[in-house]
N, C-alpha and C positions, 0 to 999 in steps of 0.2 A: 312339738319336733326341732325345737328351735328354730320354727320359723321356717321351716322346710316342707310343711303341708299346709293347705287351705282346705277346711272342711266347711261346707254348707251343708246346712239340715232342713232349711224350709223353703224349696222350691228355687232354683237358680238358672241363670243363664250363662254360660261360658261361652266366649266368640274368640276364635283364633285368630292369627294372623295370615293364614290361608285360606279362608272360606268356611271355614266349618263352626258352627253355631249347635249348640249343645243345650237343650232344656231339660231340669232333672228334678225331682223332690228331693234326692241327696248327693251331695258330689264330694269326691277328695281328690285333691290334685297336688301329686308329688313332685315338689319343682327341681330335686336332684336328679331323679330319674324320668322327668318330665313326662309323666303318665297321669291320665286321667281317668278316675273312675266313676261311673255316673249309675244311679239306680232309682226306679220309680217313674214310672209315665214318661221314659226319657224320648227326646224328640231330637234327631238330629238331622242338620239340612247342609247340603255341601253342594256351596252355588257353584264351585268350578265344574266339579262333574255331573251336578245337574241330578241331584236326589235328595229322598228325605226317606228316613227311617223311624217307626215307633215299637218300640220295645221297652223291657223293664230294666237288663242292665247290659252297659258295655264298659270297656276299657279301650281307651284309646293311648297306644302308643306315639307318643308325637314325634320323637325321634325316627323311629322307623315308617310314619307313616301308617300305621297299621292299627284297623278297628275291631276286635272281638265284641261278638254279640252274643249274649248266654239266652237261651231261651228262644222264645217264639217272637215273630218280630213282622211286622210289615212293611213291606220296601216300595217306594213309586218311585221311579226311574222316567224323569223326561216327563213328567205328567202323563204317563202313557202306560208302560207297563206296572203293573202292580205284583209283586212277589209276595207270596205267604209263604213262612219256610222256619226255620230255626237254626241258632249255633252257626251264624255267619261270621267270614272272615271279609274283611274289605282291603284290599291293598290299594292304596289312593294313586301312589305314583306309578304301579302298573295297568291302573285301571280295572281291577279285576275283584268281582264277588264271588265267593264261592262258599260250600257248605257241603256236609259229608250226609245230610238228612234230605228227603223228600221238600219238593216245593210245588207250589200252586202258582202258575203265571198267568194272568189275564192280558191279553192286548187290547188294550180297551177300542183302540181306534178300528181295527177289523173283526174285533169279537170273537178271537182266538182263545182257546184255553189249551194252555201246557201243563203236564205234571211231569216231573222228572226225580230221579234218584241221583243224589252224588253229582252236584252240577259246579260248573264254575262259568261265570259271565262275565266278558269282554264289554266293558261302557265304553270304549273306543270303537268297536266293530259291532255291537251289537250279536254277537255272535254266542250261541247259549251250546255248553259241551255237557253230556252227562250220559247218564243210565235209564235203562226201561222208562224210556219216553212214549208219553201218550199226549196226542194233539187231536182236539176236536174245533175244527175250522169255524163252526157257528155255533157255539156251546150253548145259546138260548134260544136257537130252534130245533123243531122238531125232527128234519132231517138234514145230516152234515156229513162231511168227510170226517172219517176218524183213522189216524195212522197211528201204528204202534213201532217201535223202534228198540232194539236191544241197546244199542249205543250209538250215537248220532252226533253230527255237529252241525247245528242250524242256526241258519242267519235271519234273526228276526226282521230285518230291515226288510229283505228281498225274498224272504221265505225260502231261498235255497235251501240245500242239505245233502249230506253224505251220511249213510246210514248202514247198518248190519243188523240182520234177521229182522227183517220189516212185514208188516201187516198192513195193508192200505184197502180201509172199508168204506167202497163211495157210499155217495148218498142213495139210500134204498129205493126213492122214486125215479134214478136218473134214466131208467128205461120204459117209464110210464105204470112201471108194476111196483105198488109200495110193499111186496110180498118178496120181491127179490134183495138179494143180499150180493152186489158184485162188489167184488174186491180181489186185490192182487198179495199173493205172498212172494217171497223171496228171500236169498243169501243175504244180498247186499243191494241198494240202491243208492241213488242221485238224482238231485233234481235242479233245475237252474233256468230261468227264463221261460218257462212253461212246458219245458221238456224233462220229463221223468224217465229214468232206464232204470231196470229190474234186470238183477243178473241170476239165473236160474229160476226163472218166475213160474208161477201159474195163476192165468185167471179164469175166473167164473163168475155169473151172475146168479145163479141158485141159490134158493134158500139155504140157509145152513141148517145141518142136521146132525147127527152123531153119526154117519155113516159117509163115503165119499160122495162127492154131488155127483149128481146126474151128468153133467158133462163138465168138461174144464179143457183150457189150451195150456200146455207146457210147455216154455221154450228157454233154450241159452241166454236167450237176452229180449228183454220186451222193451219196448220205447213208445210212452203215451205222451204223443204230441198235443197239446192243447191247443196249438196254434194251428197246425194244420187239422183238427180233430179227428184224428185217428191214432190207432195202436198197431204197432210193426211187432212182427217176431222173427227171429232168425231160429232154424230147425226147430218149426214147431210143431207139436203132439198133439191132434185132437185127441181126447179120449171122455169115452163113455163108459159110466161106472167104473171108473178107474181102468179099464182095458181100450188098449191103444187102437184108433182105427183109421185115421189117416195122418200123413207125416207131409210137412211143407218145408223146402230150404229156406222159403220167404213167404211169407202171408202177414197182410195185413186186414184190418175191416174199421168199420166207422167207431170214433169215440162216442162214449155215453149221449153226449150232448147235441149228437146230430140225429135229427127226427126222419131224414130218408136221404138215401145215399143207392145210384145206380152202380151194377158192377155184376158177378158172377156170383151166384148163391150156390 
């Protein structure tokens, strides 16, 4: 095309002046529009934003600093976060990675598994936003905390979050009985520095079944403070088989990590 295109057919390496390196079986570079297309065992390395991508087809819009990745891809960020997803868009100047497809993310450092729909991730802040969150805090162990959020903003660095429509399943053996299913449900929730709050929440440790739990505590606001090892309730209603039995304006009990504590029974 009059010297305006460079085509490589037998594996090549392309290096930009801003920290991007692309290795691919085939590539086509459009000099006029400053667009690179690469296919076949594509490996992208971004020295500035500290990530590596493996995929089959990419388009790099150099003037816009945008990379579109078609199909399945494997994304390693800061040698710690491993994203497995497809059809990714990378905005390099904004430091945002996004996709409308479901992603599986493994935090290698603390062995946490995340699954999420329609997500965006900030490389700068390490903040993950999306829909239909599932989080398994110790995915390779038999007992672990599991979180389900309809929508959420989750900080992978300090594990703080803001979420809607929440379902938190704590480790089954927390109270010394592996048959229990300690869990929270709520309309919304937030967590920071070891303190989790749940609005319009319910707590029970009864084993899950098709009917209502044998007992539960419902509250306008539940606060689970891991630092104080206590669970606090505002306007708490104790229910037995879904029938209100007791009402407390304020109520608290030991958290699941406490073995013994004195108080009123």
